[in-house]
C-alpha positions as CSV (number, residue, x, y, z in Angstrom):
1,M,0.0,0.0,0.0
2,W,1.4,3.4,-1.0
3,I,1.2,6.2,1.5
4,N,2.0,9.8,0.6
5,W,4.3,10.6,3.6
6,E,4.9,14.1,2.4
7,F,1.2,14.8,2.6
8,Y,1.0,13.1,6.0
9,K,4.0,15.2,7.3
10,K,2.5,18.5,6.0
11,K,-1.0,17.7,7.4
12,N,0.1,16.5,10.9
13,N,3.4,18.4,11.1
14,M,4.9,15.2,12.4
15,S,6.1,11.9,10.8
16,L,7.2,8.6,12.3
17,R,10.8,9.6,12.0
18,D,10.3,13.1,13.4
19,Y,11.5,12.5,16.9
20,D,11.2,16.2,17.8
21,G,7.5,16.0,17.0
22,W,7.0,13.0,19.3
23,R,9.1,14.8,22.0
24,R,6.8,17.8,21.6
25,Y,3.7,15.6,21.9
26,S,5.1,13.9,25.0
27,E,5.8,17.3,26.6
28,W,2.3,18.5,25.7
29,K,0.8,15.3,27.2
30,R,2.7,15.7,30.4
31,Q,1.7,19.4,30.8
32,N,-1.9,18.8,29.9
33,R,-2.4,15.4,31.5
34,E,-6.0,16.1,32.7
35,A,-7.1,17.4,29.4
36,W,-5.5,14.3,27.7
37,E,-7.2,11.9,30.1
38,R,-10.6,13.6,29.4
39,S,-10.1,13.2,25.7
40,V,-9.1,9.5,26.0
41,M,-11.4,8.3,28.9
42,P,-15.2,8.3,28.9
43,T,-16.8,11.1,30.7
44,N,-18.7,8.8,33.1
45,F,-15.7,6.7,34.1
46,D,-15.2,6.6,37.8
47,T,-12.4,4.6,39.3
48,K,-13.9,4.6,42.8
49,Q,-17.2,3.2,41.6
50,S,-18.2,0.0,43.3
51,K,-18.9,-3.2,41.4
52,V,-22.3,-3.5,39.9
53,E,-24.6,-6.0,41.7
54,V,-26.2,-8.6,39.5
55,K,-29.9,-8.7,39.9
56,N,-32.2,-11.7,39.3
57,L,-29.4,-14.2,39.7
58,D,-32.0,-17.0,40.1
59,Q,-33.1,-16.3,36.5
60,M,-29.7,-16.7,35.1
61,P,-29.0,-19.9,33.1
62,D,-26.8,-22.6,34.7
63,Q,-23.5,-22.3,33.0
64,K,-22.3,-25.8,33.7
65,W,-25.4,-27.4,32.0
66,H,-25.4,-24.9,29.2
67,R,-21.8,-25.8,28.3
68,R,-22.5,-29.6,28.5
69,I,-25.5,-29.4,26.3
70,S,-23.7,-27.2,23.9
71,F,-20.9,-29.8,23.6
72,I,-23.5,-32.5,23.0
73,K,-25.2,-30.4,20.4
74,S,-21.9,-29.7,18.6
75,G,-21.0,-33.4,18.7
76,I,-24.4,-34.4,17.2
77,R,-24.0,-31.7,14.5
78,I,-20.5,-32.9,13.6
79,V,-21.7,-36.5,13.3
80,G,-24.6,-35.2,11.1
81,Y,-22.3,-33.4,8.8
82,V,-20.1,-36.6,8.5
83,F,-23.1,-38.6,7.5
84,I,-24.0,-36.2,4.6
85,P,-22.0,-38.0,1.9
86,F,-23.1,-41.5,3.1
87,N,-26.8,-41.2,4.0
88,L,-28.8,-38.0,3.7
89,V,-31.7,-39.3,5.7
90,I,-29.6,-40.1,8.8
91,A,-27.7,-36.8,8.3
92,T,-31.0,-34.8,8.2
93,I,-32.3,-36.5,11.3
94,L,-29.1,-35.8,13.2
95,L,-29.0,-32.2,12.1
96,I,-32.7,-31.7,13.1
97,L,-31.9,-33.4,16.4
98,S,-29.0,-31.0,17.0
99,E,-31.4,-28.1,16.5
100,V,-33.8,-29.5,19.0
101,V,-30.9,-29.9,21.5
102,G,-30.0,-26.3,20.7
103,I,-33.5,-25.2,21.8
104,I,-33.2,-27.2,24.9
105,E,-29.7,-25.6,25.5
106,E,-31.3,-22.2,25.5
107,L,-33.9,-23.2,28.0
108,V,-31.4,-24.6,30.6
């Protein structure tokens, strides 16, 4: 990819090899640390903010069972794809079964 470095240098008054420009940027950043942090950090960021409490924890899915059923679904799906060249009926049944297991996975 061709980059017009002359245009870049004129536009930004600094190139990658312009160490003086980087030095000036570092000095500006040190002198204007608060302004720089405001420009980089979100306005509602608070380091002293306490952790957010999770509500309705009893309605959250069980991660252990969700993962197990997901692995079973993936295994059925892989076997279904393996059967495609050999027997389309069995492959179709297995892939439909994997979708049913996927629905069950979302309900756990």
